[in-house]
LOFI-702344 format. One line per 5 residues: number of its first residue (from 1); their letters; for each residue x, y negated, z of C-alpha. Coordinates in nm, 3 decimals, always signed. Layout:
BEGIN
NUM	a	X:Y:Z; ...
% end
This chain:
BEGIN
1	xxxxx	-4.405:-3.614:-0.503; -4.118:-3.381:-0.410; -4.019:-3.352:-0.779; -4.027:-3.730:-0.817; -3.796:-3.775:-0.517
6	xxxxx	-3.557:-3.511:-0.651; -3.540:-3.682:-0.989; -3.492:-4.022:-0.826; -3.208:-3.885:-0.612; -3.035:-3.732:-0.914
11	xxxxx	-3.067:-4.056:-1.112; -2.923:-4.258:-0.824; -2.631:-4.018:-0.784; -2.557:-4.033:-1.155; -2.576:-4.413:-1.154
16	xxxxx	-2.345:-4.442:-0.852; -2.084:-4.195:-0.979; -2.100:-4.340:-1.330; -2.022:-4.693:-1.211; -1.665:-4.606:-1.117
21	xxxxx	-1.580:-4.474:-1.462; -1.423:-4.691:-1.724; -1.560:-4.646:-2.076; -1.339:-4.432:-2.296; -1.178:-4.617:-2.585
26	xxxxx	-1.337:-4.520:-2.917; -1.002:-4.414:-3.064; -0.940:-4.170:-2.777; -1.283:-4.010:-2.804; -1.245:-3.989:-3.182
31	xxxxx	-0.905:-3.821:-3.143; -1.053:-3.576:-2.892; -1.349:-3.499:-3.120; -1.121:-3.432:-3.418; -0.888:-3.211:-3.209
36	xxxxx	-1.189:-3.018:-3.080; -1.317:-2.966:-3.436; -0.979:-2.832:-3.554; -0.944:-2.604:-3.250; -1.297:-2.471:-3.300
41	xxxxx	-1.223:-2.418:-3.672; -0.912:-2.215:-3.583; -1.108:-2.003:-3.334; -1.389:-1.928:-3.581; -1.140:-1.859:-3.861
46	xxxxx	-0.956:-1.603:-3.646; -1.287:-1.447:-3.544; -1.397:-1.432:-3.908; -1.084:-1.241:-4.013; -1.114:-1.010:-3.711
51	xxxxx	-1.479:-0.923:-3.784; -1.464:-0.959:-4.164; -1.744:-1.220:-4.150; -1.688:-1.589:-4.223; -2.049:-1.708:-4.189
56	xxxxx	-1.990:-1.899:-3.865; -1.717:-2.109:-4.029; -1.993:-2.319:-4.187; -2.040:-2.479:-3.843; -1.698:-2.648:-3.855
61	xxxxx	-1.592:-2.661:-4.220; -1.720:-2.803:-4.545; -1.884:-2.556:-4.779; -1.572:-2.554:-5.000; -1.340:-2.475:-4.707
66	xxxxx	-1.567:-2.203:-4.575; -1.587:-2.049:-4.922; -1.208:-2.059:-4.961; -1.163:-1.881:-4.628; -1.426:-1.625:-4.725
71	xxxxx	-1.243:-1.538:-5.049; -0.911:-1.503:-4.866; -1.071:-1.276:-4.605; -1.247:-1.075:-4.877; -0.918:-1.025:-5.066
76	xxxxx	-0.755:-0.896:-4.749; -1.051:-0.662:-4.696; -1.034:-0.540:-5.056; -0.673:-0.443:-4.990; -0.802:-0.228:-4.704
81	xxxxx	-0.660:-0.458:-4.435; -0.804:-0.647:-4.144; -0.615:-0.927:-3.973; -0.637:-0.994:-3.600; -0.488:-1.335:-3.527
86	xxxxx	-0.437:-1.529:-3.208; -0.354:-1.896:-3.183; -0.081:-1.914:-2.919; -0.020:-2.288:-2.917; -0.140:-2.603:-3.090
91	xxxxx	-0.023:-2.962:-3.060; -0.161:-3.264:-3.239; -0.021:-3.594:-3.362; -0.234:-3.909:-3.356; -0.500:-3.902:-3.625
96	xxxxx	-0.480:-4.125:-3.930; -0.796:-4.288:-4.063; -0.833:-4.263:-4.441; -1.187:-4.405:-4.456; -1.438:-4.457:-4.175
101	xxxxx	-1.565:-4.100:-4.234; -1.237:-3.928:-4.331; -0.930:-3.869:-4.116; -0.615:-3.661:-4.127; -0.440:-3.512:-3.827
106	xxxxx	-0.104:-3.336:-3.822; -0.071:-3.025:-3.608; +0.192:-2.774:-3.503; +0.049:-2.424:-3.457; +0.196:-2.096:-3.338
111	xxxxx	-0.001:-1.787:-3.448; +0.045:-1.415:-3.383; -0.096:-1.180:-3.645; -0.155:-0.805:-3.638; -0.267:-0.627:-3.955
116	xxxxx	-0.477:-0.312:-3.931; -0.578:-0.055:-4.190; -0.958:-0.071:-4.206; -1.028:+0.296:-4.279; -0.798:+0.452:-4.021
121	xxxxx	-0.778:+0.171:-3.767; -0.401:+0.215:-3.774; -0.183:-0.081:-3.681; +0.036:-0.157:-3.982; +0.251:-0.458:-3.890
126	xxxxx	+0.265:-0.781:-3.695; +0.420:-1.120:-3.740; +0.442:-1.459:-3.578; +0.410:-1.779:-3.780; +0.479:-2.138:-3.682
131	xxxxx	+0.296:-2.386:-3.905; +0.344:-2.758:-3.956; +0.027:-2.871:-4.129; -0.218:-3.151:-4.186; -0.594:-3.119:-4.155
136	xxxxx	-0.831:-3.348:-4.342; -1.170:-3.387:-4.177; -1.493:-3.547:-4.295; -1.753:-3.687:-4.060; -2.112:-3.587:-4.128
141	xxxxx	-2.411:-3.734:-3.950; -2.320:-3.571:-3.620; -1.982:-3.395:-3.634; -1.638:-3.362:-3.789; -1.585:-3.086:-4.049
146	xxxxx	-1.254:-2.949:-4.175; -1.240:-3.041:-4.544; -0.882:-2.946:-4.636; -0.561:-2.807:-4.490; -0.217:-2.886:-4.624
151	xxxxx	+0.074:-2.673:-4.502; +0.404:-2.863:-4.491; +0.626:-2.592:-4.341; +0.614:-2.237:-4.211; +0.858:-2.033:-4.010
156	xxxxx	+0.779:-1.664:-3.993; +0.901:-1.366:-3.789; +0.783:-1.033:-3.928; +0.779:-0.681:-3.797; +0.901:-0.507:-4.113
161	xxxxx	+0.951:-0.164:-3.959; +0.638:-0.029:-4.130; +0.814:-0.064:-4.467; +1.068:+0.201:-4.371; +0.825:+0.457:-4.232
166	xxxxx	+0.760:+0.765:-4.443; +0.393:+0.791:-4.543; +0.207:+1.096:-4.411; +0.214:+1.406:-4.636; +0.537:+1.294:-4.807
171	xxxxx	+0.814:+1.539:-4.717; +1.169:+1.413:-4.684; +1.400:+1.469:-4.981; +1.152:+1.523:-5.257; +0.878:+1.363:-5.457
176	xx	+0.526:+1.472:-5.388; +0.364:+1.642:-5.688
% end
């Protein structure tokens, strides 16, 4: 009986507090869902590069996009590098409906990247990149998935000081034999 009264009280409270709320327009909730999907994609992409594992990207991207990201991460790893990236800022434009299950959304993103040598763990260089890009998303049965990304413009600030540093075991003034 006590459980029944508790459940009844909770249901009444939910009904009372829910009555004051106006229903969200479908366009607003769709915009919010698409923005959330893109933001989650960016977070999982950064995590994938950081940990050299892109498996979790399948939660928020089509198989083709996840595979593309995997190959880019693998190429970086083959070069002996690991990228640690942080999304500093993201802003969205209103989404554009292509079909009922396909939308595009423009975004401005500010990223900070640090590249590390995998074997030594040494920090090699850093840069900041501002992107103007467009995401294309497809709606599956229950969620939006990133299907494509088109970059319109980039503005980059690099730390190039690593280029001018003498490699270890290379004495000044002579070639190493």
